[in-house]
MIGU-468660 format. One record per residue (C-alpha): residue number from 1; x, y, z. Coordinates in nm, 2 decimals, m for minus. Layout:
BEGIN
(seke NUM; (X; Y; Z))
...
//
This chain:
BEGIN
(seke 1; (22.48; 1.59; 6.96))
(seke 2; (22.18; 1.56; 7.17))
(seke 3; (21.83; 1.62; 7.02))
(seke 4; (21.75; 1.90; 7.27))
(seke 5; (22.07; 2.09; 7.18))
(seke 6; (21.99; 2.05; 6.82))
(seke 7; (21.63; 2.21; 6.87))
(seke 8; (21.81; 2.50; 7.05))
(seke 9; (22.05; 2.55; 6.78))
(seke 10; (21.78; 2.55; 6.51))
(seke 11; (21.58; 2.82; 6.71))
(seke 12; (21.89; 3.04; 6.73))
(seke 13; (21.97; 3.01; 6.37))
(seke 14; (21.62; 3.10; 6.27))
(seke 15; (21.64; 3.41; 6.49))
(seke 16; (21.96; 3.50; 6.32))
(seke 17; (21.79; 3.48; 5.98))
(seke 18; (21.49; 3.68; 6.08))
(seke 19; (21.72; 3.96; 6.22))
(seke 20; (21.93; 3.97; 5.90))
(seke 21; (21.61; 3.97; 5.68))
(seke 22; (21.45; 4.26; 5.90))
(seke 23; (21.75; 4.50; 5.89))
(seke 24; (21.78; 4.48; 6.26))
(seke 25; (21.44; 4.65; 6.32))
(seke 26; (21.23; 4.35; 6.40))
(seke 27; (20.95; 4.44; 6.13))
(seke 28; (20.84; 4.25; 5.82))
(seke 29; (20.91; 4.46; 5.50))
(seke 30; (20.61; 4.56; 5.27))
(seke 31; (20.63; 4.47; 4.91))
(seke 32; (20.64; 4.81; 4.73))
(seke 33; (20.60; 4.69; 4.36))
(seke 34; (20.23; 4.60; 4.42))
(seke 35; (20.14; 4.94; 4.56))
(seke 36; (20.32; 5.11; 4.27))
(seke 37; (20.12; 4.91; 4.02))
(seke 38; (19.79; 4.99; 4.19))
(seke 39; (19.89; 5.37; 4.21))
(seke 40; (19.98; 5.37; 3.84))
(seke 41; (19.65; 5.20; 3.73))
(seke 42; (19.46; 5.47; 3.94))
(seke 43; (19.65; 5.74; 3.78))
(seke 44; (19.58; 5.61; 3.44))
(seke 45; (19.20; 5.57; 3.49))
(seke 46; (19.20; 5.93; 3.60))
(seke 47; (19.39; 6.06; 3.30))
(seke 48; (19.14; 5.88; 3.07))
(seke 49; (18.85; 6.02; 3.26))
(seke 50; (18.98; 6.37; 3.23))
(seke 51; (19.06; 6.33; 2.87))
(seke 52; (18.70; 6.20; 2.79))
(seke 53; (18.56; 6.49; 2.98))
(seke 54; (18.78; 6.75; 2.79))
(seke 55; (18.67; 6.58; 2.45))
(seke 56; (18.31; 6.60; 2.55))
(seke 57; (18.34; 6.96; 2.66))
(seke 58; (18.52; 7.03; 2.33))
(seke 59; (18.23; 6.86; 2.14))
(seke 60; (17.97; 7.06; 2.33))
(seke 61; (18.16; 7.38; 2.24))
(seke 62; (18.17; 7.28; 1.88))
(seke 63; (17.80; 7.21; 1.87))
(seke 64; (17.72; 7.53; 2.05))
(seke 65; (17.93; 7.73; 1.80))
(seke 66; (17.77; 7.55; 1.51))
(seke 67; (17.40; 7.60; 1.63))
(seke 68; (17.48; 7.98; 1.70))
(seke 69; (17.63; 8.01; 1.35))
(seke 70; (17.33; 7.85; 1.20))
(seke 71; (17.09; 8.05; 1.40))
(seke 72; (17.26; 8.37; 1.30))
(seke 73; (17.23; 8.27; 0.94))
(seke 74; (16.87; 8.19; 0.96))
(seke 75; (16.81; 8.51; 1.14))
(seke 76; (17.00; 8.71; 0.88))
(seke 77; (16.80; 8.53; 0.60))
(seke 78; (16.46; 8.60; 0.77))
(seke 79; (16.55; 8.97; 0.84))
(seke 80; (16.64; 9.01; 0.47))
(seke 81; (16.30; 8.84; 0.35))
(seke 82; (16.11; 9.06; 0.58))
(seke 83; (16.29; 9.36; 0.46))
(seke 84; (16.20; 9.26; 0.10))
(seke 85; (15.84; 9.22; 0.20))
(seke 86; (15.83; 9.56; 0.37))
(seke 87; (15.98; 9.72; 0.06))
(seke 88; (15.72; 9.56; m0.16))
(seke 89; (15.44; 9.65; 0.08))
(seke 90; (15.55; 10.02; 0.07))
(seke 91; (15.56; 10.01; m0.31))
(seke 92; (15.22; 9.86; m0.33))
(seke 93; (15.09; 10.13; m0.10))
(seke 94; (15.25; 10.40; m0.31))
(seke 95; (15.10; 10.24; m0.62))
(seke 96; (14.76; 10.22; m0.47))
(seke 97; (14.78; 10.59; m0.36))
(seke 98; (14.89; 10.69; m0.71))
(seke 99; (14.61; 10.48; m0.86))
(seke 100; (14.36; 10.64; m0.62))
(seke 101; (14.48; 11.01; m0.70))
(seke 102; (14.45; 10.92; m1.06))
(seke 103; (14.11; 10.79; m1.03))
(seke 104; (14.00; 11.11; m0.85))
(seke 105; (14.15; 11.33; m1.11))
(seke 106; (13.97; 11.12; m1.38))
(seke 107; (13.65; 11.15; m1.20))
(seke 108; (13.70; 11.52; m1.16))
(seke 109; (13.76; 11.56; m1.53))
(seke 110; (13.47; 11.37; m1.62))
(seke 111; (13.23; 11.56; m1.39))
(seke 112; (13.37; 11.89; m1.54))
(seke 113; (13.32; 11.75; m1.90))
(seke 114; (12.97; 11.64; m1.81))
(seke 115; (12.89; 11.98; m1.67))
(seke 116; (13.00; 12.12; m2.01))
(seke 117; (12.85; 11.88; m2.21))
(seke 118; (12.48; 11.88; m2.30))
(seke 119; (12.21; 12.12; m2.19))
(seke 120; (11.86; 12.10; m2.00))
(seke 121; (11.54; 12.29; m2.08))
(seke 122; (11.46; 12.58; m1.89))
(seke 123; (11.32; 12.49; m1.54))
(seke 124; (11.49; 12.15; m1.55))
(seke 125; (11.77; 12.04; m1.32))
(seke 126; (12.07; 11.85; m1.44))
(seke 127; (12.23; 11.55; m1.26))
(seke 128; (12.50; 11.36; m1.45))
(seke 129; (12.38; 11.31; m1.80))
(seke 130; (12.01; 11.34; m1.72))
(seke 131; (11.77; 11.63; m1.69))
(seke 132; (11.50; 11.64; m1.41))
(seke 133; (11.16; 11.83; m1.39))
(seke 134; (10.99; 11.87; m1.06))
(seke 135; (10.62; 11.95; m1.12))
(seke 136; (10.45; 12.24; m0.96))
(seke 137; (10.09; 12.08; m1.00))
(seke 138; (9.93; 11.77; m0.89))
(seke 139; (9.80; 11.48; m1.09))
(seke 140; (9.73; 11.11; m1.09))
(seke 141; (10.01; 10.87; m1.19))
(seke 142; (9.88; 10.81; m1.54))
(seke 143; (9.83; 11.19; m1.60))
(seke 144; (10.19; 11.25; m1.46))
(seke 145; (10.32; 11.00; m1.70))
(seke 146; (10.15; 11.16; m2.00))
(seke 147; (10.27; 11.53; m1.88))
(seke 148; (10.63; 11.37; m1.89))
(seke 149; (10.57; 11.20; m2.23))
(seke 150; (10.45; 11.54; m2.37))
(seke 151; (10.80; 11.68; m2.28))
(seke 152; (11.00; 11.38; m2.44))
(seke 153; (11.06; 11.24; m2.10))
(seke 154; (10.92; 10.99; m1.86))
(seke 155; (10.85; 10.95; m1.49))
(seke 156; (11.18; 10.92; m1.31))
(seke 157; (11.35; 10.57; m1.30))
(seke 158; (11.59; 10.54; m1.00))
(seke 159; (11.92; 10.35; m1.06))
(seke 160; (12.16; 10.47; m0.78))
(seke 161; (12.21; 10.59; m0.44))
(seke 162; (12.33; 10.93; m0.57))
(seke 163; (12.01; 10.97; m0.77))
(seke 164; (11.81; 10.89; m0.46))
(seke 165; (11.99; 11.16; m0.27))
(seke 166; (11.95; 11.41; m0.57))
(seke 167; (11.57; 11.34; m0.58))
(seke 168; (11.54; 11.38; m0.20))
(seke 169; (11.69; 11.73; m0.24))
(seke 170; (11.48; 11.80; m0.55))
(seke 171; (11.17; 11.70; m0.40))
(seke 172; (11.17; 11.96; m0.12))
(seke 173; (11.05; 11.71; 0.14))
(seke 174; (10.73; 11.62; m0.05))
(seke 175; (10.56; 11.31; m0.18))
(seke 176; (10.58; 11.26; m0.56))
(seke 177; (10.53; 11.01; m0.83))
(seke 178; (10.81; 10.80; m0.97))
(seke 179; (10.81; 10.56; m1.27))
(seke 180; (10.73; 10.24; m1.09))
(seke 181; (10.38; 10.07; m1.10))
(seke 182; (10.21; 9.73; m1.08))
(seke 183; (10.15; 9.52; m1.38))
(seke 184; (9.79; 9.49; m1.47))
(seke 185; (9.77; 9.15; m1.31))
(seke 186; (9.92; 9.31; m0.99))
(seke 187; (10.18; 9.03; m0.98))
(seke 188; (10.50; 9.24; m0.99))
(seke 189; (10.64; 9.59; m1.02))
(seke 190; (10.79; 9.73; m1.32))
(seke 191; (10.94; 10.05; m1.44))
(seke 192; (10.80; 10.26; m1.70))
(seke 193; (11.07; 10.13; m1.95))
(seke 194; (10.95; 9.78; m1.90))
(seke 195; (11.24; 9.68; m1.67))
(seke 196; (11.15; 9.48; m1.35))
(seke 197; (11.22; 9.61; m1.02))
(seke 198; (11.57; 9.54; m0.89))
(seke 199; (11.69; 9.71; m0.55))
(seke 200; (11.38; 9.83; m0.38))
(seke 201; (11.35; 10.10; m0.11))
(seke 202; (10.99; 10.05; 0.05))
(seke 203; (10.89; 10.26; 0.33))
(seke 204; (10.71; 9.98; 0.53))
(seke 205; (10.88; 9.68; 0.37))
(seke 206; (10.76; 9.49; 0.05))
(seke 207; (10.40; 9.60; m0.03))
(seke 208; (10.14; 9.33; 0.01))
(seke 209; (9.92; 9.26; m0.31))
(seke 210; (9.57; 9.28; m0.23))
(seke 211; (9.40; 9.09; m0.53))
(seke 212; (9.05; 9.23; m0.44))
(seke 213; (9.16; 9.58; m0.54))
(seke 214; (9.00; 9.67; m0.87))
(seke 215; (9.29; 9.91; m0.97))
(seke 216; (9.65; 9.86; m0.97))
(seke 217; (9.89; 10.05; m0.74))
(seke 218; (10.18; 10.29; m0.81))
(seke 219; (10.50; 10.40; m0.63))
(seke 220; (10.56; 10.74; m0.47))
(seke 221; (10.88; 10.88; m0.34))
(seke 222; (10.87; 11.02; 0.01))
(seke 223; (11.16; 11.25; 0.14))
(seke 224; (11.38; 11.09; 0.39))
(seke 225; (11.61; 11.25; 0.67))
(seke 226; (11.92; 11.38; 0.52))
(seke 227; (12.26; 11.27; 0.65))
(seke 228; (12.22; 10.88; 0.63))
(seke 229; (12.16; 10.68; 0.33))
(seke 230; (12.02; 10.40; 0.54))
(seke 231; (11.69; 10.60; 0.56))
(seke 232; (11.64; 10.57; 0.19))
(seke 233; (11.51; 10.21; 0.25))
(seke 234; (11.22; 10.37; 0.38))
(seke 235; (11.15; 10.62; 0.10))
(seke 236; (10.89; 10.45; m0.13))
(seke 237; (10.53; 10.38; m0.05))
(seke 238; (10.25; 10.20; m0.24))
(seke 239; (9.96; 10.45; m0.34))
(seke 240; (9.66; 10.43; m0.54))
(seke 241; (9.74; 10.54; m0.89))
(seke 242; (9.43; 10.77; m0.90))
(seke 243; (9.57; 10.98; m0.62))
(seke 244; (9.70; 11.33; m0.70))
(seke 245; (10.05; 11.40; m0.61))
(seke 246; (10.34; 11.59; m0.77))
(seke 247; (10.59; 11.41; m1.01))
(seke 248; (10.94; 11.41; m1.14))
(seke 249; (11.01; 11.38; m1.50))
(seke 250; (11.35; 11.25; m1.64))
(seke 251; (11.51; 11.28; m1.98))
(seke 252; (11.86; 11.27; m2.14))
(seke 253; (12.04; 11.59; m2.16))
(seke 254; (12.05; 11.76; m2.49))
(seke 255; (12.40; 11.71; m2.66))
(seke 256; (12.55; 11.98; m2.89))
(seke 257; (12.57; 11.91; m3.25))
//
């Protein structure tokens, strides 16, 4: 056979082979096993991602439920503690009110007992356990002190706010001697019982001691405006003991035998 004829024969055989392999359509077939594997891998990744997302959502739900339960528990405990504190506060208020009422009742009973216990001489006014006498005449401080001593009393010694207010009413808006004077050295103020001055109610502030005065000074009570105790800080004044003023004597009430 000639070489040229052999070439044509090989080409024809090749065409027959290709036609047979292509199914008579003239196209080259695609390998479906590779595509199927890729699709399977893609589907597997999607399933894993979906599963992970579902687990994450489940975990978040569990956490939210747990936090909510813990919050509700804490709120319940705090509410119970608050309720206990409120109940205790109410009990304390009730006890305080009861003690206040009891104190007022005791004070009322004490005042009634004191009113019915002890007597004062004629012309004297009673306040608490003491009797007070407001003079109708004038005298110097030493003379007033002596007049009180003659009646088993002494010039009044002021110890409380209530006594200040009582004297303000008793004095009928006048100036009168009280039992307070300078020491002979003029270095300090003392009451007639020898006690030193504590709380003071000077009219113009603390008196200035003038050493060139030959005589010591004494204290007088000046009536103040009623309705406010703050005015009592201006109720005392420093006077020359030789001045003539009224006075107030003070003594213990006479107790029955």
